[in-house]
VOPAGU-2260 file (C-alpha; in pm, 1 decimal, decimal comma):
REM VOPAGU-2260
SITE   aa  ch    i         X         Y         Z
SITE  MET   A    0   11731,0    2260,3  -13804,6
SITE  LYS   A    1   11947,7    2236,8  -13525,2
SITE  ASN   A    2   12117,7    2590,9  -13401,9
SITE  PRO   A    3   12415,6    2618,9  -13509,3
SITE  PRO   A    4   12673,4    2699,3  -13246,9
SITE  PRO   A    5   12796,6    3078,8  -13228,4
SITE  LEU   A    6   13127,2    3022,1  -13432,0
SITE  SER   A    7   13252,9    3074,3  -13777,9
SITE  PRO   A    8   13072,6    2859,0  -13951,2
SITE  SER   A    9   13292,4    2629,1  -14190,2
SITE  PRO   A   10   13256,7    2547,7  -14552,5
SITE  THR   A   11   13103,6    2252,9  -14548,7
SITE  GLU   A   12   12888,1    2371,8  -14210,5
SITE  GLU   A   13   12746,2    2676,7  -14398,9
SITE  THR   A   14   12700,4    2450,0  -14723,0
SITE  ASP   A   15   12469,4    2196,1  -14561,5
SITE  ALA   A   16   12305,1    2488,2  -14401,6
SITE  ARG   A   17   12264,0    2615,8  -14723,3
SITE  ALA   A   18   12101,5    2308,3  -14847,1
SITE  GLU   A   19   11860,9    2296,8  -14489,7
SITE  LEU   A   20   11737,8    2612,0  -14528,6
SITE  THR   A   21   11651,5    2625,2  -14898,7
SITE  ALA   A   22   11478,3    2303,5  -14847,4
SITE  ALA   A   23   11314,3    2520,7  -14559,9
SITE  ALA   A   24   11203,0    2760,5  -14865,1
SITE  ALA   A   25   11066,7    2528,2  -15070,2
SITE  GLY   A   26   10860,4    2324,4  -14862,3
SITE  LEU   A   27   10720,7    2706,5  -14752,2
SITE  VAL   A   28   10657,1    2834,6  -15150,4
SITE  PRO   A   29   10288,9    2692,1  -15191,2
SITE  VAL   A   30   10211,6    2827,0  -14848,0
SITE  LEU   A   31   10331,1    3157,3  -15001,2
SITE  ALA   A   32   10182,6    3138,8  -15306,6
SITE  GLY   A   33    9906,2    3092,0  -15172,3
SITE  GLN   A   34    9885,7    3420,2  -14942,4
SITE  ALA   A   35    9992,5    3625,9  -15251,0
SITE  GLU   A   36    9671,0    3734,1  -15356,4
SITE  GLU   A   37    9575,1    3864,7  -14970,5
SITE  GLY   A   38    9940,1    4026,6  -14898,1
SITE  GLU   A   39    9896,9    4197,4  -15250,2
SITE  ARG   A   40    9516,2    4322,3  -15143,3
SITE  LEU   A   41    9600,0    4416,0  -14810,0
SITE  ARG   A   42    9933,6    4639,4  -14945,8
SITE  ARG   A   43   10140,9    4384,4  -14658,3
SITE  VAL   A   44   10263,3    4014,3  -14653,0
SITE  SER   A   45    9966,0    3892,4  -14421,1
SITE  ASP   A   46   10013,7    3752,8  -14097,2
SITE  GLY   A   47    9978,2    3444,4  -14213,1
SITE  ALA   A   48   10245,0    3435,8  -14437,0
SITE  ALA   A   49   10462,2    3636,3  -14191,5
SITE  LEU   A   50   10421,1    3318,0  -13915,0
SITE  ALA   A   51   10526,5    3090,1  -14179,7
SITE  LEU   A   52   10848,0    3255,4  -14249,4
SITE  ARG   A   53   10954,8    3350,4  -13880,9
SITE  GLU   A   54   10830,7    2974,0  -13804,1
SITE  ALA   A   55   11101,8    2823,8  -14028,7
SITE  GLY   A   56   11373,3    3057,6  -13979,9
SITE  MET   A   57   11347,9    3306,6  -14237,0
SITE  PHE   A   58   11347,5    3609,3  -14000,7
SITE  ARG   A   59   11712,1    3481,8  -13871,1
SITE  LEU   A   60   11906,9    3394,6  -14153,9
SITE  GLY   A   61   12120,7    3709,8  -14055,2
SITE  THR   A   62   12067,9    3666,7  -13672,5
SITE  PRO   A   63   12434,5    3608,8  -13549,4
SITE  ARG   A   64   12495,5    3266,9  -13477,1
SITE  ALA   A   65   12615,6    3443,3  -13106,0
SITE  HIS   A   66   12235,8    3484,7  -13079,2
SITE  GLY   A   67   12051,5    3202,0  -13182,9
SITE  GLY   A   68   12014,8    3308,4  -13573,0
SITE  TYR   A   69   12208,3    3172,9  -13877,9
SITE  GLY   A   70   12468,8    3407,3  -13950,9
SITE  ALA   A   71   12432,0    3298,8  -14297,6
SITE  GLY   A   72   12702,8    3434,9  -14587,4
SITE  VAL   A   73   12533,5    3619,9  -14908,2
SITE  ARG   A   74   12555,3    3325,3  -15122,0
SITE  THR   A   75   12281,2    3109,9  -14874,8
SITE  CYS   A   76   12066,9    3419,4  -14805,9
SITE  MET   A   77   12034,4    3494,7  -15199,8
SITE  GLU   A   78   11918,4    3105,7  -15257,0
SITE  VAL   A   79   11704,1    3110,5  -15000,7
SITE  THR   A   80   11545,0    3397,0  -15090,2
SITE  ALA   A   81   11559,7    3341,1  -15468,1
SITE  GLU   A   82   11353,5    3006,8  -15326,3
SITE  LEU   A   83   11103,2    3165,8  -15099,6
SITE  ALA   A   84   10963,4    3450,3  -15454,5
SITE  ARG   A   85   10897,3    3134,3  -15658,9
SITE  GLY   A   86   10580,4    3152,2  -15439,9
SITE  ASP   A   87   10545,3    3523,4  -15348,9
SITE  GLY   A   88   10816,6    3763,3  -15450,5
SITE  SER   A   89   10695,5    4013,0  -15166,5
SITE  ALA   A   90   10741,8    3755,9  -14910,6
SITE  ALA   A   91   11093,2    3689,0  -15000,7
SITE  TRP   A   92   11146,3    4052,2  -14972,0
SITE  ILE   A   93   11112,3    4136,6  -14636,1
SITE  ALA   A   94   11312,2    3852,5  -14575,2
SITE  ASN   A   95   11560,8    3972,3  -14724,9
SITE  ILE   A   96   11480,7    4311,2  -14586,2
SITE  PHE   A   97   11544,2    4160,4  -14274,5
SITE  THR   A   98   11868,7    3977,2  -14320,7
SITE  GLY   A   99   11998,6    4329,0  -14441,5
SITE  GLY   A  100   11861,5    4535,1  -14193,5
SITE  SER   A  101   12065,4    4247,7  -13967,2
SITE  LEU   A  102   12356,8    4249,9  -14082,6
SITE  ILE   A  103   12317,3    4636,2  -13956,4
SITE  ALA   A  104   12216,6    4508,6  -13659,4
SITE  SER   A  105   12538,7    4267,5  -13554,7
SITE  MET   A  106   12733,8    4569,5  -13671,0
SITE  THR   A  107   12665,6    4687,8  -13331,2
SITE  ASP   A  108   12805,3    4658,7  -12910,2
SITE  ASP   A  109   12673,2    4329,6  -12728,0
SITE  ARG   A  110   12454,7    4566,3  -12497,9
SITE  ALA   A  111   12204,1    4634,1  -12819,8
SITE  ARG   A  112   12264,6    4304,0  -12959,6
SITE  THR   A  113   12099,9    4171,9  -12683,0
SITE  GLU   A  114   11863,9    4405,6  -12678,7
SITE  VAL   A  115   11740,6    4261,0  -12999,3
SITE  TRP   A  116   11804,1    3938,5  -12989,9
SITE  GLY   A  117   11851,8    3835,7  -12627,3
SITE  LYS   A  118   11473,4    3777,3  -12581,0
SITE  ASP   A  119   11368,8    3665,7  -12966,0
SITE  ARG   A  120   11590,0    3539,3  -13198,8
SITE  ASP   A  121   11305,1    3604,0  -13424,1
SITE  ALA   A  122   11295,8    3971,8  -13444,9
SITE  ALA   A  123   11342,6    4108,3  -13743,7
SITE  VAL   A  124   11532,1    4463,5  -13831,3
SITE  ALA   A  125   11378,6    4656,4  -14119,8
SITE  ALA   A  126   11577,8    4919,3  -14240,9
SITE  SER   A  127   11522,5    5243,3  -14402,5
SITE  LEU   A  128   11856,3    5361,0  -14530,5
SITE  THR   A  129   11831,9    5646,7  -14725,2
SITE  PRO   A  130   11918,8    5928,6  -14524,1
SITE  SER   A  131   11712,6    6166,5  -14374,6
SITE  GLY   A  132   11606,1    6322,8  -14095,9
SITE  THR   A  133   11739,7    6544,3  -13808,1
SITE  ALA   A  134   11969,9    6416,0  -13477,1
SITE  VAL   A  135   12076,9    6632,3  -13213,1
SITE  ALA   A  136   12301,9    6520,3  -12925,9
SITE  GLY   A  137   12084,8    6453,2  -12613,9
SITE  SER   A  138   12196,2    6486,2  -12248,5
SITE  THR   A  139   12310,2    6165,0  -12200,3
SITE  GLY   A  140   12523,7    6099,3  -12432,4
SITE  ASP   A  141   12197,5    5988,7  -12636,9
SITE  VAL   A  142   12061,9    6182,6  -13019,6
SITE  VAL   A  143   11703,4    6263,6  -13023,1
SITE  ILE   A  144   11605,0    6164,3  -13408,8
SITE  SER   A  145   11315,7    6355,5  -13627,7
SITE  GLY   A  146   11212,6    6292,8  -13952,7
SITE  ARG   A  147   11037,8    6025,6  -14233,6
SITE  TRP   A  148   11154,6    5804,1  -14384,7
SITE  GLY   A  149   10972,3    5598,6  -14651,8
SITE  TRP   A  150   11013,4    5225,9  -14840,2
SITE  ALA   A  151   11065,8    5090,1  -14496,1
SITE  SER   A  152   10936,1    4753,3  -14603,3
SITE  GLY   A  153   10829,4    4438,3  -14397,7
SITE  ILE   A  154   10810,3    4734,6  -14149,0
SITE  ASP   A  155   10401,7    4550,6  -13976,5
SITE  HIS   A  156   10627,5    4222,9  -13878,8
SITE  ALA   A  157   10965,4    4416,9  -13777,1
SITE  ARG   A  158   11034,9    4481,7  -13368,0
SITE  TRP   A  159   11347,3    4711,0  -13478,6
SITE  VAL   A  160   11415,4    4932,1  -13846,1
SITE  ALA   A  161   11779,4    5121,4  -13882,5
SITE  LEU   A  162   11716,5    5447,0  -13969,5
SITE  ALA   A  163   11932,8    5688,4  -14151,8
SITE  ILE   A  164   11986,5    6027,8  -14038,5
SITE  ALA   A  165   12117,3    6260,8  -14265,1
SITE  PRO   A  166   12450,1    6446,9  -14152,7
SITE  GLN   A  167   12418,0    6776,8  -13982,7
SITE  ALA   A  168   12732,7    6871,9  -14113,9
SITE  ALA   A  169   12959,6    6871,3  -14487,5
SITE  ASP   A  170   13215,8    6702,4  -14322,3
SITE  ARG   A  171   13024,7    6429,9  -14097,4
SITE  ALA   A  172   12924,4    6137,7  -14197,3
SITE  PRO   A  173   12495,9    5999,6  -14178,2
SITE  LEU   A  174   12443,6    5847,6  -13873,4
SITE  ILE   A  175   12276,1    5470,2  -13842,3
SITE  ALA   A  176   12024,7    5480,7  -13518,0
SITE  LEU   A  177   11857,2    5144,2  -13463,5
SITE  VAL   A  178   11471,8    5184,4  -13266,0
SITE  PRO   A  179   11245,9    4997,4  -13158,3
SITE  VAL   A  180   10936,9    4997,0  -13401,7
SITE  GLU   A  181   10721,7    5118,8  -13067,4
SITE  GLU   A  182   10885,9    5432,1  -13033,0
SITE  ILE   A  183   10822,2    5482,7  -13437,4
SITE  ARG   A  184   10483,0    5574,1  -13648,3
SITE  VAL   A  185   10404,7    5439,5  -13915,9
SITE  GLU   A  186   10179,4    5600,1  -14176,2
SITE  ASP   A  187   10059,5    5360,8  -14515,7
SITE  THR   A  188   10175,1    5553,8  -14811,4
SITE  TRP   A  189   10214,1    5266,8  -14980,2
SITE  HIS   A  190   10024,7    5264,5  -15256,4
SITE  VAL   A  191   10206,3    5076,1  -15602,4
SITE  ALA   A  192   10116,1    4885,5  -15869,0
SITE  GLY   A  193   10435,3    4611,8  -15818,3
SITE  MET   A  194   10518,8    4433,5  -15481,9
SITE  ALA   A  195   10289,3    4571,7  -15339,2
SITE  GLY   A  196   10261,3    4319,5  -14997,8
SITE  THR   A  197   10593,9    4426,9  -14891,5
SITE  GLY   A  198   10418,7    4708,7  -14669,6
SITE  SER   A  199   10729,6    4968,6  -14781,1
SITE  ASN   A  200   10519,8    5216,8  -14588,2
SITE  THR   A  201   10677,6    5560,4  -14432,3
SITE  VAL   A  202   10840,4    5567,8  -14040,5
SITE  VAL   A  203   10808,6    5870,4  -13890,6
SITE  ALA   A  204   11003,3    5967,4  -13611,7
SITE  ASP   A  205   10947,3    6210,2  -13360,9
SITE  ARG   A  206   11173,5    6333,5  -13098,8
SITE  VAL   A  207   11295,5    5930,0  -13007,2
SITE  HIS   A  208   11611,4    5925,0  -12783,1
SITE  VAL   A  209   11806,6    5649,1  -12907,5
SITE  PRO   A  210   12136,5    5554,3  -12725,2
SITE  ALA   A  211   12499,9    5612,8  -12835,4
SITE  HIS   A  212   12520,9    5234,2  -12797,7
SITE  ARG   A  213   12237,5    5193,2  -13082,2
SITE  THR   A  214   12338,4    5411,6  -13322,6
SITE  LEU   A  215   12669,8    5290,8  -13601,6
SITE  ASP   A  216   12849,3    5545,7  -13864,6
SITE  MET   A  217   12709,6    5506,0  -14180,4
SITE  GLY   A  218   13098,9    5659,6  -14341,9
SITE  GLY   A  219   13181,6    5353,9  -14075,3
SITE  VAL   A  220   12918,1    5063,4  -14187,1
SITE  LEU   A  221   13042,6    5152,3  -14518,1
SITE  ALA   A  222   13410,6    5161,3  -14481,5
SITE  GLY   A  223   13416,0    4812,8  -14346,5
SITE  ALA   A  224   13538,1    4959,6  -13945,3
SITE  TYR   A  225   13300,5    4737,8  -13769,5
SITE  ALA   A  226   13449,1    4401,5  -13904,6
SITE  THR   A  227   13653,1    4309,0  -13627,7
SITE  ARG   A  228   13398,0    4390,8  -13373,2
SITE  HIS   A  229   13261,6    4054,2  -13291,1
SITE  GLU   A  230   13535,0    3798,6  -13269,3
SITE  GLY   A  231   13397,0    3491,5  -13552,4
SITE  GLU   A  232   13121,3    3586,4  -13747,3
SITE  PRO   A  233   13250,4    3672,6  -14117,1
SITE  ARG   A  234   12916,4    3787,6  -14203,0
SITE  ILE   A  235   13002,2    4147,7  -14053,0
SITE  ALA   A  236   13309,6    4173,1  -14239,6
SITE  VAL   A  237   13158,9    4208,5  -14570,3
SITE  ALA   A  238   13088,8    4450,7  -14781,8
SITE  ALA   A  239   12760,6    4667,7  -14676,4
SITE  ALA   A  240   12691,0    4866,5  -15026,8
SITE  SER   A  241   12780,2    4554,0  -15248,3
SITE  MET   A  242   12562,1    4350,0  -15001,8
SITE  LEU   A  243   12316,3    4559,2  -14939,4
SITE  ALA   A  244   12252,5    4577,2  -15349,2
SITE  LEU   A  245   12329,3    4297,8  -15433,7
SITE  THR   A  246   12070,6    4058,3  -15233,9
SITE  VAL   A  247   11799,5    4281,6  -15364,9
SITE  VAL   A  248   11798,0    4100,9  -15689,3
SITE  ALA   A  249   11780,4    3735,9  -15577,8
SITE  PRO   A  250   11364,9    3800,7  -15523,5
SITE  MET   A  251   11392,7    3894,5  -15923,0
SITE  LEU   A  252   11577,2    3553,9  -15967,3
SITE  GLY   A  253   11294,3    3337,6  -15815,6
SITE  MET   A  254   11067,3    3525,4  -15915,3
SITE  ALA   A  255   11170,6    3483,8  -16308,4
SITE  ARG   A  256   11229,9    3071,2  -16262,1
SITE  ALA   A  257   10843,3    3090,0  -16120,3
SITE  ALA   A  258   10760,1    3301,5  -16426,9
SITE  LEU   A  259   10919,1    3004,2  -16622,7
SITE  ASP   A  260   10719,5    2740,5  -16448,7
SITE  LEU   A  261   10370,8    2878,4  -16511,0
SITE  THR   A  262   10506,4    2953,7  -16903,3
SITE  LEU   A  263   10569,0    2585,8  -16934,0
SITE  ASP   A  264   10332,5    2458,1  -16720,8
SITE  THR   A  265   10035,4    2682,8  -16956,5
SITE  ALA   A  266   10270,8    2622,5  -17290,0
SITE  ALA   A  267   10204,9    2206,8  -17296,7
SITE  ARG   A  268    9801,1    2280,3  -17241,0
SITE  LYS   A  269    9708,5    2567,4  -17365,0
SITE  PRO   A  270    9643,7    2619,9  -17771,4
SITE  MET   A  271    9765,5    2916,7  -17920,2
SITE  SER   A  272    9488,4    3179,6  -18032,6
SITE  LEU   A  273    9402,4    3203,7  -18442,3
SITE  THR   A  274    9654,1    2902,9  -18473,8
SITE  THR   A  275    9624,3    2543,5  -18624,8
SITE  TYR   A  276    9867,6    2434,3  -18307,3
SITE  ALA   A  277    9676,1    2257,3  -18049,7
SITE  ARG   A  278    9872,5    2347,3  -17777,5
SITE  LEU   A  279   10143,2    2658,7  -17737,1
SITE  ALA   A  280   10433,4    2441,9  -17678,9
SITE  ASP   A  281   10414,1    2289,8  -18092,1
SITE  SER   A  282   10494,9    2639,7  -18183,0
SITE  PRO   A  283   10826,4    2707,7  -18285,3
SITE  SER   A  284   10757,8    3075,4  -18148,4
SITE  VAL   A  285   10711,2    2901,1  -17795,8
SITE  GLN   A  286   11012,9    2671,5  -17855,5
SITE  LEU   A  287   11256,0    2970,4  -17938,7
SITE  ALA   A  288   11083,1    3180,6  -17647,2
SITE  VAL   A  289   11133,3    2978,6  -17352,2
SITE  ALA   A  290   11429,2    2917,5  -17472,2
SITE  ASP   A  291   11542,0    3286,9  -17499,3
SITE  ALA   A  292   11367,3    3382,6  -17135,5
SITE  ALA   A  293   11532,4    2979,0  -16982,8
SITE  SER   A  294   11949,4    3142,6  -17087,8
SITE  LEU   A  295   11852,3    3509,8  -16958,4
SITE  ILE   A  296   11714,9    3343,5  -16592,9
SITE  ASP   A  297   12036,3    3175,2  -16655,9
SITE  THR   A  298   12231,7    3452,7  -16701,9
SITE  ALA   A  299   12116,7    3664,2  -16435,2
SITE  HIS   A  300   12189,8    3375,6  -16175,4
SITE  LEU   A  301   12522,0    3355,6  -16273,1
SITE  HIS   A  302   12609,9    3768,5  -16289,8
SITE  ALA   A  303   12414,5    3743,4  -15914,2
SITE  TYR   A  304   12625,3    3389,2  -15764,4
SITE  ARG   A  305   12925,2    3490,6  -15850,6
SITE  ALA   A  306   12944,2    3859,5  -15727,6
SITE  ALA   A  307   12822,4    3651,9  -15363,1
SITE  ASP   A  308   13065,4    3440,3  -15381,9
SITE  ASP   A  309   13309,2    3708,5  -15408,3
SITE  LEU   A  310   13131,6    3886,0  -15123,7
SITE  ASP   A  311   13174,9    3612,4  -14941,3
SITE  ARG   A  312   13540,2    3489,5  -14987,6
SITE  ALA   A  313   13644,2    3875,8  -14935,0
SITE  ALA   A  314   13467,3    3852,7  -14586,8
SITE  ALA   A  315   13597,1    3518,2  -14507,4
SITE  GLU   A  316   13938,6    3616,3  -14568,9
SITE  GLN   A  317   13887,9    3916,9  -14373,6
SITE  ARG   A  318   13981,0    4194,2  -14657,9
SITE  GLN   A  319   13767,3    4406,2  -14807,8
SITE  LEU   A  320   13668,4    4414,9  -15145,1
SITE  THR   A  321   13876,0    4692,2  -15396,2
SITE  ILE   A  322   13702,4    4967,7  -15549,5
SITE  ALA   A  323   13714,9    4807,9  -15895,4
SITE  GLN   A  324   13569,3    4414,3  -15768,0
SITE  ARG   A  325   13298,9    4675,9  -15570,8
SITE  ALA   A  326   13233,9    4800,5  -15906,2
SITE  ARG   A  327   13201,4    4458,4  -16116,5
SITE  VAL   A  328   12950,0    4369,5  -15794,4
SITE  ARG   A  329   12717,9    4640,7  -15926,4
SITE  MET   A  330   12787,7    4530,7  -16263,7
SITE  ASP   A  331   12663,7    4216,3  -16156,2
SITE  THR   A  332   12383,3    4314,2  -16020,0
SITE  ALA   A  333   12197,4    4544,7  -16301,5
SITE  VAL   A  334   12251,3    4257,5  -16486,1
SITE  ALA   A  335   12109,2    4015,2  -16333,7
SITE  ALA   A  336   11796,5    4269,0  -16234,7
SITE  THR   A  337   11779,0    4339,1  -16613,5
SITE  ARG   A  338   11787,6    3985,6  -16783,2
SITE  SER   A  339   11548,2    3828,7  -16461,8
SITE  ARG   A  340   11306,3    4162,8  -16609,3
SITE  GLU   A  341   11372,9    4078,1  -16951,3
SITE  ALA   A  342   11298,6    3740,3  -16946,1
SITE  VAL   A  343   10942,9    3777,7  -16759,8
SITE  ASP   A  344   10917,2    4033,7  -17015,7
SITE  ARG   A  345   10945,3    3703,2  -17289,3
SITE  LEU   A  346   10706,6    3457,8  -17127,7
SITE  VAL   A  347   10430,1    3748,5  -17089,6
SITE  SER   A  348   10421,2    3715,2  -17436,3
SITE  VAL   A  349   10416,0    3340,2  -17506,8
SITE  SER   A  350   10103,2    3344,2  -17273,0
SITE  GLY   A  351    9940,3    3577,7  -17440,2
SITE  ALA   A  352    9667,6    3847,4  -17312,1
SITE  GLY   A  353    9520,9    3601,2  -17077,2
SITE  ALA   A  354    9822,0    3609,4  -16865,4
SITE  PHE   A  355    9655,9    3969,2  -16761,2
SITE  ALA   A  356    9359,1    3806,4  -16566,7
SITE  ARG   A  357    9343,3    3851,9  -16246,9
SITE  THR   A  358    9334,5    3534,1  -16141,1
SITE  ASN   A  359    9691,9    3482,7  -16344,5
SITE  ALA   A  360    9970,9    3456,7  -16109,0
SITE  LEU   A  361   10154,8    3578,7  -16404,9
SITE  GLN   A  362   10055,8    3922,9  -16446,2
SITE  ARG   A  363   10175,1    3968,5  -16121,5
SITE  ILE   A  364   10524,1    3825,7  -16126,7
SITE  TRP   A  365   10511,3    4033,8  -16433,8
SITE  ARG   A  366   10418,9    4357,9  -16211,3
SITE  ASP   A  367   10623,3    4297,1  -15927,9
SITE  LEU   A  368   10944,8    4194,5  -16139,9
SITE  ASN   A  369   10896,8    4550,4  -16319,5
SITE  THR   A  370   10836,2    4750,5  -16005,2
SITE  ALA   A  371   11117,4    4539,2  -15797,1
SITE  SER   A  372   11386,2    4562,5  -16090,0
SITE  ARG   A  373   11397,9    4940,5  -16106,7
SITE  HIS   A  374   11485,6    5020,6  -15727,8
SITE  GLY   A  375   11775,4    5269,9  -15664,8
SITE  VAL   A  376   12034,3    5044,1  -15615,2
SITE  VAL   A  377   11962,6    4822,1  -15954,5
SITE  ASN   A  378   11960,3    5116,3  -16160,3
SITE  PRO   A  379   12103,8    4951,1  -16462,5
SITE  ASP   A  380   12242,4    5251,8  -16659,3
SITE  LEU   A  381   12373,5    5364,5  -16295,4
SITE  GLY   A  382   12624,8    4976,6  -16278,0
SITE  ARG   A  383   12743,2    5065,1  -16619,2
SITE  GLU   A  384   12841,7    5406,0  -16547,3
SITE  ILE   A  385   13005,2    5269,8  -16194,2
SITE  TYR   A  386   13190,3    4979,4  -16403,0
SITE  GLY   A  387   13287,1    5176,5  -16678,3
SITE  ARG   A  388   13456,7    5432,2  -16461,3
SITE  SER   A  389   13619,2    5183,9  -16271,9
SITE  LEU   A  390   13796,3    4980,1  -16578,8
SITE  LEU   A  391   13887,4    5375,3  -16726,6
SITE  GLY   A  392   14086,3    5408,0  -16437,7
SITE  ILE   A  393   13791,1    5753,0  -16303,1
SITE  ALA   A  394   13798,3    5757,7  -15912,7
SITE  GLU   A  395   13538,8    6017,8  -15878,5
SITE  GLN   A  396   13198,9    5771,1  -15854,7
SITE  PRO   A  397   12812,5    5926,1  -15869,4
SITE  THR   A  398   12698,5    5742,1  -15571,7
SITE  PHE   A  399   12828,3    5639,3  -15213,9
SITE  ILE   A  400   12670,5    5284,8  -15284,5
SITE  ILE   A  401   12988,6    5070,9  -15425,9
């Protein structure tokens, strides 16, 4: 696909780009599936899989069009990432994280954006946006940051990382600093049962100098203060907190689809143990289970893509979503994650104990999805609380990620 021009895409251009990018992602599915076991062993996406993602343009989904990327909308990014996850959830996860990191980097000024993408349009931006560490003012208007940030997914394949710095005063918002990866240290702390291939290790900074033009006010990012900084880029006008939370479910959608495909294939040829059924598919209980699972997956997609369309529409119209609308996005996010997980739980039961053989990809999907769906931003009970408070007219919310 040729690089799109640095202009705001029309709806037709966005639709065409989505179709081409999704087709490219589909072409990577067998490659990623073949590398998934190696990625789990390494506890990071393999170099071969990362190279395939990069060469297919998956690292520049969120790169601004002005810098040779796609500047893709939320719906496009989610559909593409979900397709990647049919091959490997961890590979799709880091592609999604890089897209979110690029959204943050896109909000910086021209000088910072040129530093990030001027020489490499595929430069990946990782992120750790739980405020931590400290920042002190430098002598030339810069800030000097120190601290530790956990769960920096994809850090092994990133050129830059966006780090949220805890506020140093009660009346100050957290700061986001954009830092070259060579200026930080990575600690190997990612030892987990699921999503092992994401390489979500800990980033450590020790008195790293960050120029002012590579910093953003996190409150401003969440409030849309940078929405009009770059003309013709509706993507940076999206509600950042809503987008960053919602897109986390995209890999889960793809993993659930992959689990359904694997189960349907198994059911067509495997007998049901200790019964007269020559195939699982002949059993009414299996027929009901796969129907339920497929419907749960459909429900997840409908909620996720409704929310994505809400975000894209608001960005195109250069308006911010209301608190009530953002609360519904959080609810849609929670529903999509939960239904995906419920679907895979049912599918694992269809396949029986054989699903847990190390050679069976279904057990990895089950572990990965059960881990991913418990990420803090998709917490279903918190999502329900946020939405319920909004419906009842309660202004106070328990989190700023809305």
